[in-house]
N, C-alpha and C positions, 0 to 999 in steps of 0.2 A: 971423526964425524960424530955429531950428537946423536943420541939415541932417539928414535921416533916411536911414538905409541898411537894407537887407534882403538876402535871398538872391536871387541872380540865377537865371536859367533854367538855366544850366549847373550851378550848385551844387545846385539842386533835383533835376535829373536824376541827378546823381551820388549824392545822398542816397537817392533812390528805388532806384537800382540796388543800392547797398550793402544797403539794407533787404530787397530782394527776394532777394539772395544769402543773407542771414542766415535769412530765413523759409524759403527753399527747402531750406537745409541742415537746419533744424529739422524740417521736414515729412519730409524723407528719413530723418532719424534716427528720427523717431517711427514712420514706416512700417516701417523695418527692425526696430525694437524690438518692434512689435506682431506682425510676421510671426514673429520669433524666439520671442516669447512664445506665439503660437498653436501653433507647431511643438512647443514644449516641453510645452504642455498636451496636445496630441494624443499625443505619445510617452508622457507620464505616464499618460494614460488607458489606452493600450494595455498599457503595462508593468504597471499595477495589475491589469488583467483577467487577463493571462497569469500574473503572479506569484501571484495568489490561487489560480488553478487548480493551479499547480505546488506550492504550499504544501499544499493539501488532499491532492493525490495522494501526495506524498512522505511526508507525515505518516501517512496511512493505510497506505501500503505499508511504512513503517518498523516499524509495530507489528502487521503482519499476522500471522495465526495465533496471536494471544494466546488462551490458554486459562486461565480463572480458577481451576479446581480443582487446578492443579498443586501448590499448597502443601498442600492436603488429601491428595493422593495421596502426597506425600513423607512427611507426618506418619503416615498410616495404614500405609504400607508398611514404615516403620521400627519400628512397634510391634506389628503383628498378623501372625501366620503365616496361610497359606491352606490350605484343605482341598480337594482335587480328587476328584471321583467317578471319574475315570479318567485314563489317561495318553495317550490318543489320541482323535481324532475330536471329537465334541461332548460336552462335560462340564459339570458344575455346579461352580461355585467359590464357597466360602463362607469366612468368617474366624471364628476362634474368638472374637475380640474383638467381632464383630458390627459393626465400624466401616465396613464397605464401604458401608453406607447413607449415610455422609457424602459419598460420591462418587456412588453410585447411577447414575441414567440419564446422568449427565454423562460417563461413560466409554464409553457405547455407541458402537461404531465405532472405539474405540481399540484399542491392542495391549497385551495382557498379556505381560510378559516375566519370565523366570526365569533367573537367572545361576548357573552352577555352575563352580567352579574345582577342577580335578583335575590333579595332577602339573604344576602351574604353567600349565595351559592353561584359559582361560576359554571356556565354551560358553554361548551364549544361546539359550534356547528361547522360542518365540513362539506367541501364540494371539490370534485376533480376538474381541473382546467383542461378542456379538450382542445381548444384552438384559440387563436387570436386573429381578428380580421377587422380592419377599418376602425381601430381604436376600441374594440369591444372584445370581451372574452365570452366564449361559449363554455358554460360550466354545468356539470351534472351534479346537482345537490344530493347529498346523502340525507335521506329522510326528509322531514318537513321543517323548514326554517320558520322563525316567527313571522306572523302575517304582516307586521309593520315594516318589514324590509322592503315590501313592494310600495308601500305608501311613503314611508319616511326614509328609506334607504339604510345603508350601513354607515354609521358615523366614522370619521377619520380617527385612527388610533384604536379602533375596535376590530380591525381586520388585518390579516397578514397573509403571506404566501410561503408555504413550506417548500423547500427545494424539490425539484422534480425527481431526482434519483438520489437515494441515500443508502442504498443497500450494498453491503459487502458480503459476498457469498463464498462459502467453502464447499468442498464436496464431501463433508462429513458433518455429523451432528455436533453441536457445541460440546466441548470438553474432550473430544476425541480427535486424534491427529488425522488430517487429510493431506492430499498431495497437490491441492490446487486452491487458489484464492482469486476471486474476480471482483473488480470494482470500477467505478467511473470517477473521473476527475476533470474539472474544467481547466485544462492546462493552457488553452489559448485565450482564456478570459472572454470567450464569445457568449457565455451564458447558456449555451446549448450543448448538451452531452451528445456529441456526434460519434459516429462509429469509430474513428481513430482514437477517441478519448475513452474508450472502454478497455481498460488494461487488465492484466492478470499475470500470475506466475504459476507454473506447474512443474511437476517432475515427469520426465520422459524416461521410463525404465529401459527402453530399447536403446536410445542414444546415450543413456546414463548421463543426462544433462538436465540442468534447470533451464526452463524455457520461459520467454516473456511473450505475452500477447500484444501485438502491435496494432490490431484493429479487429472489430467485431460488431455485429448487430446487437441490438438490445436483447434479442431472444437467444443469442448464442450461449451455450454452456461451456464447460471445460474442454469439450471436444470440438467446439466450433470456433470460427474466427481464424486469424492468421497468427501463427506461432513461430518464433525463431529461438534457436539455442542461445542462451545467455552465457553459459560457461563453455569453455573451449574443450570440446570432446577429444581433441587430439592431444591435450595436455593433462586434463583432469577428468577422472571418472567419478561421478556423484553416486555414492552408495545409498544414501537415504536423504529425503527431503520431506519435511512435514510442516503444516500450518495448523495450529490448534487454537480454536476460538475459546478463550477462557474469560470471556466478558461476564461481568456480574449481571445479575438479573436487572431488568429495566425497572425503574420506579415511576409511579404515577403521582400526579398532583395538579390541581387546578384544571382538570380536564385534559391534561397532556401526558404523554409517556415519553420519558427521556432514557435513552439507552447509551451507556458508556461502553465503548468497544475496545477490546484488548486481545491481542493475538501473540502467540509464541511461535517463533520461527526456528527451525532446526535444520542444519545442513551438515552432512558428513560426506567427505570425499577423499580420494587418494590420487597420487600421481600415476598416470598411466604407465610411465616408464619404470616406476618402482612402487608397487602396491603396498609395500611396507610403510611408506610415508603417508600416514593418515592424519586427518585433522577434522575436528568437529566444532562448529560454531552454533551458538544458541542465543537468541535475543528476544525479549518481550517488548512489544510495541503497543502504545495506546494511540488510537486514532484521535486526532485533534478535534474533529467535527463530530460531536455527539449527535446521535440520531433523535430528532424530535418528531413525534407523530401524535 
């Protein structure tokens, strides 16, 4: 019979040792990969939550104080002269063309302006639009307007209406971070800033969440109105939220003041299930609608 041969005990032990080393390395690599993947998923989840919040806030703030009737105001003011019942105090304002009705109640709370240029100097007269009824505005004039507005009226192209509400408010002085920002925006193109169109964002330290204001009256501050959590408090805890008004100083010219508005938003949060997973987002936003007054 031929001689048979096989692995000896030493050879088997060496083979087992090599196999264990290979398997151990594979298990270690798998464990590291899974841990890295888990960390990546956690960070992605947190980043998506914060990024979605930042996107909504910056988008809304960027288009804040939108006023849909601006185009109608421009068209009417360039075509129709105005007739005033007086040149001081509360007066009635009508247009010979009757086109004030195209603007109507949309201008309530706005500012009627009349510009006069004499000897190279431009003077701007202002009045607050209190109401609109039967094709006429009730306007409270600031100071005394030129006497000829009663006799000759205000020529077309020499008057305009500034939007009713153009304020963006934070709960801190400019240059310092606050935890709330409030603004209005004509989202339904009605031309009237109604209560559901007064928005805002704030930080709720108790819920550890960023909240959005869904409706409010014109007199409501950061503590008034209806607020809802924007971030998911069951998933993410917001550690810090701030809005800093870093707008440059307004500049004046030709009787007007123009203010460019710029805000820096900062959000820092962590996963509720793993506080070690932390993310901070920071973005600077310029409001597209400069404030003219």
